[in-house]
ZADO-1210 file (C-alpha; in nm, 4 decimals, padded with zeros to 6 digits):
<atoms>
<atom x="00.0000" y="00.0000" z="00.0000" code="MET" pos="1"/>
<atom x="00.2797" y="00.2410" z="00.0956" code="ARG" pos="2"/>
<atom x="00.4714" y="00.1683" z="-00.2243" code="ASN" pos="3"/>
<atom x="00.1561" y="00.2223" z="-00.4294" code="HIS" pos="4"/>
<atom x="00.0903" y="00.5628" z="-00.2659" code="LEU" pos="5"/>
<atom x="00.4531" y="00.6591" z="-00.3116" code="SER" pos="6"/>
<atom x="00.4447" y="00.5686" z="-00.6790" code="GLU" pos="7"/>
<atom x="00.1202" y="00.7630" z="-00.7284" code="ARG" pos="8"/>
<atom x="00.2672" y="01.0668" z="-00.5544" code="TRP" pos="9"/>
<atom x="00.5823" y="01.0497" z="-00.7672" code="ILE" pos="10"/>
<atom x="00.3719" y="01.0183" z="-01.0825" code="ALA" pos="11"/>
<atom x="00.1677" y="01.3259" z="-00.9862" code="LEU" pos="12"/>
<atom x="00.4661" y="01.5392" z="-00.8924" code="THR" pos="13"/>
<atom x="00.6517" y="01.4427" z="-01.2109" code="GLU" pos="14"/>
<atom x="00.3602" y="01.5768" z="-01.4127" code="ARG" pos="15"/>
<atom x="00.3399" y="01.8947" z="-01.2081" code="LEU" pos="16"/>
<atom x="00.7148" y="01.9372" z="-01.2592" code="ASP" pos="17"/>
<atom x="00.6652" y="01.8986" z="-01.6320" code="GLY" pos="18"/>
<atom x="00.3955" y="02.1658" z="-01.6460" code="VAL" pos="19"/>
<atom x="00.5854" y="02.3808" z="-01.3968" code="GLY" pos="20"/>
<atom x="00.8821" y="02.4035" z="-01.6326" code="ASP" pos="21"/>
<atom x="00.6470" y="02.5905" z="-01.8689" code="TRP" pos="22"/>
<atom x="00.4163" y="02.7861" z="-01.6402" code="LEU" pos="23"/>
<atom x="00.5892" y="02.8546" z="-01.3058" code="ALA" pos="24"/>
<atom x="00.8483" y="03.1035" z="-01.4376" code="PRO" pos="25"/>
<atom x="00.5891" y="03.2531" z="-01.6745" code="LEU" pos="26"/>
<atom x="00.3735" y="03.3728" z="-01.3851" code="GLY" pos="27"/>
<atom x="00.6701" y="03.5457" z="-01.2240" code="LEU" pos="28"/>
<atom x="00.7737" y="03.7019" z="-01.5541" code="ARG" pos="29"/>
<atom x="00.4293" y="03.8408" z="-01.6339" code="LEU" pos="30"/>
<atom x="00.3628" y="04.0093" z="-01.2994" code="ILE" pos="31"/>
<atom x="00.7169" y="04.1460" z="-01.2742" code="LEU" pos="32"/>
<atom x="00.7018" y="04.2732" z="-01.6339" code="ALA" pos="33"/>
<atom x="00.3828" y="04.4612" z="-01.5509" code="TRP" pos="34"/>
<atom x="00.5210" y="04.6134" z="-01.2315" code="GLU" pos="35"/>
<atom x="00.8539" y="04.7248" z="-01.3787" code="PHE" pos="36"/>
<atom x="00.6844" y="04.8606" z="-01.6921" code="TRP" pos="37"/>
<atom x="00.4565" y="05.0694" z="-01.4710" code="GLU" pos="38"/>
<atom x="00.7550" y="05.2018" z="-01.2758" code="ALA" pos="39"/>
<atom x="00.9551" y="05.2715" z="-01.5902" code="GLY" pos="40"/>
<atom x="00.6773" y="05.4477" z="-01.7804" code="ILE" pos="41"/>
<atom x="00.6091" y="05.6659" z="-01.4768" code="GLU" pos="42"/>
<atom x="00.9735" y="05.7757" z="-01.4793" code="LYS" pos="43"/>
<atom x="00.9709" y="05.8216" z="-01.8579" code="TYR" pos="44"/>
<atom x="00.6718" y="06.0567" z="-01.8364" code="ARG" pos="45"/>
<atom x="00.7665" y="06.2239" z="-01.5101" code="GLY" pos="46"/>
<atom x="01.0193" y="06.4623" z="-01.3591" code="GLU" pos="47"/>
<atom x="01.3597" y="06.3505" z="-01.2367" code="ASN" pos="48"/>
<atom x="01.3454" y="06.3489" z="-00.8560" code="TRP" pos="49"/>
<atom x="01.6665" y="06.1510" z="-00.8014" code="PHE" pos="50"/>
<atom x="01.8610" y="06.4676" z="-00.7224" code="GLY" pos="51"/>
<atom x="01.6914" y="06.4910" z="-00.3824" code="SER" pos="52"/>
<atom x="01.7912" y="06.1363" z="-00.2813" code="ILE" pos="53"/>
<atom x="02.1192" y="06.0880" z="-00.4714" code="GLN" pos="54"/>
<atom x="02.3213" y="06.1001" z="-00.1497" code="SER" pos="55"/>
<atom x="02.1070" y="05.8148" z="-00.0109" code="ASP" pos="56"/>
<atom x="02.2047" y="05.5795" z="-00.2938" code="PHE" pos="57"/>
<atom x="02.4554" y="05.3085" z="-00.1960" code="PRO" pos="58"/>
<atom x="02.8086" y="05.3259" z="-00.3384" code="PHE" pos="59"/>
<atom x="02.8909" y="05.3496" z="-00.6285" code="PRO" pos="60"/>
<atom x="02.5520" y="05.4791" z="-00.7420" code="PHE" pos="61"/>
<atom x="02.5752" y="05.7808" z="-00.5126" code="ASN" pos="62"/>
<atom x="02.8741" y="05.8977" z="-00.7217" code="ARG" pos="63"/>
<atom x="02.6770" y="05.9020" z="-01.0462" code="MET" pos="64"/>
<atom x="02.5036" y="06.2160" z="-01.1822" code="PRO" pos="65"/>
<atom x="02.1286" y="06.2102" z="-01.1026" code="PRO" pos="66"/>
<atom x="02.0388" y="06.2440" z="-01.4719" code="ASP" pos="67"/>
<atom x="02.2414" y="05.9333" z="-01.5553" code="LEU" pos="68"/>
<atom x="02.0898" y="05.7381" z="-01.2659" code="SER" pos="69"/>
<atom x="01.7391" y="05.8409" z="-01.3757" code="TRP" pos="70"/>
<atom x="01.8021" y="05.7409" z="-01.7362" code="THR" pos="71"/>
<atom x="01.9533" y="05.4061" z="-01.6396" code="MET" pos="72"/>
<atom x="01.6684" y="05.3251" z="-01.3991" code="ALA" pos="73"/>
<atom x="01.4051" y="05.4235" z="-01.6551" code="THR" pos="74"/>
<atom x="01.5421" y="05.2161" z="-01.9415" code="TRP" pos="75"/>
<atom x="01.6393" y="04.9158" z="-01.7329" code="PHE" pos="76"/>
<atom x="01.2820" y="04.9056" z="-01.6020" code="GLU" pos="77"/>
<atom x="01.1254" y="04.9476" z="-01.9469" code="LEU" pos="78"/>
<atom x="01.3724" y="04.7217" z="-02.1273" code="GLY" pos="79"/>
<atom x="01.3709" y="04.4694" z="-01.8457" code="GLY" pos="80"/>
<atom x="00.9904" y="04.4570" z="-01.8477" code="ALA" pos="81"/>
<atom x="00.9833" y="04.3773" z="-02.2207" code="ILE" pos="82"/>
<atom x="01.2623" y="04.1201" z="-02.1814" code="ALA" pos="83"/>
<atom x="01.0800" y="03.9431" z="-01.8967" code="LEU" pos="84"/>
<atom x="00.7554" y="03.9442" z="-02.0922" code="LEU" pos="85"/>
<atom x="00.9222" y="03.7773" z="-02.3903" code="LEU" pos="86"/>
<atom x="01.1609" y="03.5641" z="-02.1849" code="GLY" pos="87"/>
<atom x="01.4606" y="03.7040" z="-02.3706" code="LEU" pos="88"/>
<atom x="01.7951" y="03.7497" z="-02.1937" code="GLY" pos="89"/>
<atom x="01.6002" y="03.6690" z="-01.8804" code="THR" pos="90"/>
<atom x="01.8860" y="03.5996" z="-01.6415" code="ARG" pos="91"/>
<atom x="02.0709" y="03.9175" z="-01.7448" code="PHE" pos="92"/>
<atom x="01.7713" y="04.1477" z="-01.7093" code="PHE" pos="93"/>
<atom x="01.6408" y="03.9794" z="-01.3932" code="ALA" pos="94"/>
<atom x="01.9830" y="04.0273" z="-01.2316" code="PHE" pos="95"/>
<atom x="01.9952" y="04.3945" z="-01.3315" code="ASN" pos="96"/>
<atom x="01.6437" y="04.4505" z="-01.2000" code="LEU" pos="97"/>
<atom x="01.7481" y="04.2751" z="-00.8784" code="PHE" pos="98"/>
<atom x="02.0361" y="04.5228" z="-00.8425" code="VAL" pos="99"/>
<atom x="01.8011" y="04.8121" z="-00.9207" code="LEU" pos="100"/>
<atom x="01.5575" y="04.6854" z="-00.6573" code="THR" pos="101"/>
<atom x="01.8328" y="04.6728" z="-00.3950" code="MET" pos="102"/>
<atom x="01.9353" y="05.0314" z="-00.4787" code="VAL" pos="103"/>
<atom x="01.5737" y="05.1500" z="-00.4619" code="ALA" pos="104"/>
<atom x="01.5176" y="04.9713" z="-00.1318" code="THR" pos="105"/>
<atom x="01.8324" y="05.1157" z="00.0250" code="ALA" pos="106"/>
<atom x="01.7634" y="05.4728" z="-00.0887" code="SER" pos="107"/>
<atom x="01.3838" y="05.5002" z="-00.0651" code="VAL" pos="108"/>
<atom x="01.2165" y="05.2111" z="00.1177" code="HIS" pos="109"/>
<atom x="01.4602" y="05.1129" z="00.3940" code="TRP" pos="110"/>
<atom x="01.4145" y="05.2492" z="00.7487" code="PRO" pos="111"/>
<atom x="01.6465" y="05.5443" z="00.8018" code="MET" pos="112"/>
<atom x="01.7284" y="05.4491" z="01.1614" code="ASN" pos="113"/>
<atom x="01.6837" y="05.1065" z="01.3117" code="TRP" pos="114"/>
<atom x="01.8598" y="04.9348" z="01.5997" code="GLN" pos="115"/>
<atom x="01.6855" y="04.6003" z="01.6411" code="THR" pos="116"/>
<atom x="01.5164" y="04.3440" z="01.4209" code="LEU" pos="117"/>
<atom x="01.1873" y="04.4527" z="01.5733" code="GLN" pos="118"/>
<atom x="01.2518" y="04.8066" z="01.4484" code="ASP" pos="119"/>
<atom x="01.3351" y="04.6697" z="01.1051" code="LEU" pos="120"/>
<atom x="01.0237" y="04.4509" z="01.0978" code="ALA" pos="121"/>
<atom x="00.8072" y="04.7613" z="01.1334" code="MET" pos="122"/>
<atom x="00.9254" y="04.8666" z="00.7875" code="GLY" pos="123"/>
<atom x="00.7776" y="04.5520" z="00.6328" code="TYR" pos="124"/>
<atom x="00.4734" y="04.7477" z="00.5225" code="ALA" pos="125"/>
<atom x="00.3116" y="04.9078" z="00.2192" code="ILE" pos="126"/>
<atom x="00.2581" y="05.2559" z="00.3618" code="SER" pos="127"/>
<atom x="00.5470" y="05.4494" z="00.5175" code="ASP" pos="128"/>
<atom x="00.4648" y="05.5674" z="00.8699" code="LYS" pos="129"/>
<atom x="00.8185" y="05.6631" z="00.9530" code="GLY" pos="130"/>
<atom x="00.9555" y="05.3078" z="00.9650" code="PHE" pos="131"/>
<atom x="01.0181" y="05.2449" z="00.5949" code="GLY" pos="132"/>
<atom x="00.8085" y="05.0470" z="00.3465" code="ASN" pos="133"/>
<atom x="01.0196" y="04.7708" z="00.1938" code="PHE" pos="134"/>
<atom x="00.7510" y="04.5018" z="00.1680" code="LYS" pos="135"/>
<atom x="00.6881" y="04.5330" z="-00.2071" code="LEU" pos="136"/>
<atom x="01.0520" y="04.5651" z="-00.3183" code="PRO" pos="137"/>
<atom x="01.1425" y="04.2667" z="-00.1003" code="LEU" pos="138"/>
<atom x="00.8679" y="04.0626" z="-00.2665" code="ILE" pos="139"/>
<atom x="00.9932" y="04.1715" z="-00.6095" code="PHE" pos="140"/>
<atom x="01.3510" y="04.0763" z="-00.5187" code="ALA" pos="141"/>
<atom x="01.2428" y="03.7310" z="-00.4017" code="VAL" pos="142"/>
<atom x="01.0453" y="03.6863" z="-00.7254" code="MET" pos="143"/>
<atom x="01.3414" y="03.7923" z="-00.9398" code="LEU" pos="144"/>
<atom x="01.5882" y="03.5476" z="-00.7863" code="LEU" pos="145"/>
<atom x="01.4284" y="03.2306" z="-00.9322" code="PRO" pos="146"/>
<atom x="01.4507" y="03.3913" z="-01.2779" code="LEU" pos="147"/>
<atom x="01.8195" y="03.4685" z="-01.2229" code="VAL" pos="148"/>
<atom x="01.8962" y="03.1179" z="-01.0988" code="LEU" pos="149"/>
<atom x="01.6596" y="02.9082" z="-01.3140" code="LYS" pos="150"/>
<atom x="01.5930" y="03.1258" z="-01.6170" code="GLY" pos="151"/>
<atom x="01.2716" y="03.1989" z="-01.8054" code="ALA" pos="152"/>
<atom x="01.1385" y="02.8442" z="-01.8351" code="GLY" pos="153"/>
<atom x="01.0319" y="02.6635" z="-02.1499" code="LYS" pos="154"/>
<atom x="00.7657" y="02.9165" z="-02.2557" code="PHE" pos="155"/>
<atom x="01.0204" y="03.1794" z="-02.3587" code="SER" pos="156"/>
<atom x="01.2364" y="03.3059" z="-02.6406" code="LEU" pos="157"/>
<atom x="01.5412" y="03.1975" z="-02.4412" code="ASP" pos="158"/>
<atom x="01.4220" y="02.8349" z="-02.4558" code="ALA" pos="159"/>
<atom x="01.3341" y="02.8644" z="-02.8246" code="LEU" pos="160"/>
<atom x="01.6770" y="03.0070" z="-02.9099" code="ILE" pos="161"/>
<atom x="01.8481" y="02.7361" z="-02.7032" code="ALA" pos="162"/>
<atom x="01.6569" y="02.4600" z="-02.8838" code="SER" pos="163"/>
<atom x="01.7340" y="02.6070" z="-03.2250" code="ARG" pos="164"/>
<atom x="02.1045" y="02.6468" z="-03.1501" code="THR" pos="165"/>
<atom x="02.1443" y="02.3062" z="-02.9892" code="GLY" pos="166"/>
<atom x="02.2212" y="02.4549" z="-02.6475" code="ALA" pos="167"/>
<atom x="01.9540" y="02.2745" z="-02.4497" code="GLY" pos="168"/>
<atom x="01.8507" y="02.0891" z="-02.2491" code="PRO" pos="169"/>
<atom x="02.1594" y="02.1217" z="-02.0320" code="ARG" pos="170"/>
<atom x="02.2948" y="01.9114" z="-01.7469" code="GLN" pos="171"/>
<atom x="02.2215" y="02.0323" z="-01.3945" code="VAL" pos="172"/>
<atom x="02.5467" y="02.0811" z="-01.2007" code="VAL" pos="173"/>
<atom x="02.5705" y="02.1424" z="-00.8244" code="GLN" pos="174"/>
<atom x="02.9445" y="02.1669" z="-00.7709" code="ASP" pos="175"/>
<atom x="03.1373" y="02.4298" z="-00.5661" code="PRO" pos="176"/>
<atom x="03.1501" y="02.6559" z="-00.8721" code="LEU" pos="177"/>
<atom x="02.7696" y="02.6489" z="-00.8972" code="ALA" pos="178"/>
<atom x="02.7239" y="02.7429" z="-00.5316" code="TRP" pos="179"/>
<atom x="02.9985" y="03.0015" z="-00.5605" code="GLY" pos="180"/>
<atom x="02.8330" y="03.1702" z="-00.8556" code="LEU" pos="181"/>
<atom x="02.5019" y="03.1721" z="-00.6689" code="ALA" pos="182"/>
<atom x="02.6741" y="03.3341" z="-00.3712" code="GLY" pos="183"/>
<atom x="02.8168" y="03.6093" z="-00.5908" code="LEU" pos="184"/>
<atom x="02.4878" y="03.6653" z="-00.7743" code="VAL" pos="185"/>
<atom x="02.2968" y="03.7024" z="-00.4467" code="VAL" pos="186"/>
<atom x="02.5651" y="03.8543" z="-00.2254" code="GLY" pos="187"/>
<atom x="02.6928" y="04.1418" z="-00.4383" code="LEU" pos="188"/>
<atom x="02.3510" y="04.3069" z="-00.4944" code="PRO" pos="189"/>
<atom x="02.2494" y="04.2349" z="-00.1345" code="LEU" pos="190"/>
<atom x="02.5629" y="04.4171" z="-00.0158" code="ALA" pos="191"/>
<atom x="02.4090" y="04.7390" z="-00.1507" code="LEU" pos="192"/>
<atom x="02.1401" y="04.7054" z="00.1153" code="LEU" pos="193"/>
<atom x="02.3008" y="04.4970" z="00.3921" code="LEU" pos="194"/>
<atom x="02.6770" y="04.5361" z="00.3443" code="PRO" pos="195"/>
<atom x="02.7933" y="04.2907" z="00.6101" code="THR" pos="196"/>
<atom x="02.5550" y="04.0108" z="00.5145" code="LEU" pos="197"/>
<atom x="02.5904" y="04.0658" z="00.1414" code="GLY" pos="198"/>
<atom x="02.9690" y="04.0799" z="00.1446" code="LEU" pos="199"/>
<atom x="02.9852" y="03.7692" z="00.3644" code="THR" pos="200"/>
<atom x="02.7758" y="03.5754" z="00.1138" code="ILE" pos="201"/>
<atom x="02.9757" y="03.7160" z="-00.1795" code="ALA" pos="202"/>
<atom x="03.3109" y="03.6333" z="-00.0175" code="ILE" pos="203"/>
<atom x="03.1908" y="03.2804" z="00.0593" code="ALA" pos="204"/>
<atom x="03.0868" y="03.2520" z="-00.3047" code="GLY" pos="205"/>
<atom x="03.4243" y="03.3774" z="-00.4264" code="ALA" pos="206"/>
<atom x="03.6024" y="03.1247" z="-00.2023" code="LEU" pos="207"/>
<atom x="03.3924" y="02.8420" z="-00.3451" code="LEU" pos="208"/>
<atom x="03.4768" y="02.9549" z="-00.6982" code="VAL" pos="209"/>
<atom x="03.8461" y="02.9612" z="-00.6058" code="ALA" pos="210"/>
<atom x="03.8161" y="02.6161" z="-00.4439" code="LEU" pos="211"/>
<atom x="03.6611" y="02.4762" z="-00.7594" code="ASP" pos="212"/>
<atom x="03.9452" y="02.6189" z="-00.9696" code="ARG" pos="213"/>
<atom x="04.2017" y="02.4653" z="-00.7326" code="LEU" pos="214"/>
<atom x="04.0318" y="02.1239" z="-00.7499" code="LEU" pos="215"/>
<atom x="04.0485" y="02.1380" z="-01.1297" code="LEU" pos="216"/>
<atom x="04.4134" y="02.2489" z="-01.1362" code="ALA" pos="217"/>
</atoms>
């Protein structure tokens, strides 16, 4: 009886996995494309207000001219939205939007002064009542990460191009280099918001990359 239930469960989950390869990333792409398009078109049609918060941007973005920062944010949001919608260059654009989200969170949505985790938790909100309002950008960041790590899924131009060029399907690899790359991809953008945590993750990732190179030498 137990073996029969186990086999039935495996059969069901295998089919959900098969459909999930097509639909799971698509849902993330569609909602994120809509949200970033809305943000980008608002900037495109609006006035540049980055000058008033430029000093709040994390390094090195606080060294850039406000006009350049505004232009980059606008076109990465618009271009990234179209790319996510089509599933084209998905990992590249999702990563750049992840970086943009970290910059926006650090400069606009993060609590200005917090001492404890309880203080920080008060900023997990939609409306800013003096404690920050990083709930939405955090949700967007968490939604972007699967697209960076797993790509656009099968219902995408990326998958179509890969099939036409003979580049897929590819072998899944979980070696030190894989974990190291993941650490760098997550840690470096996170360091813009939480420097200690982000740099720790990035350094751990860099060490894993170096370890993998040493094992291959």
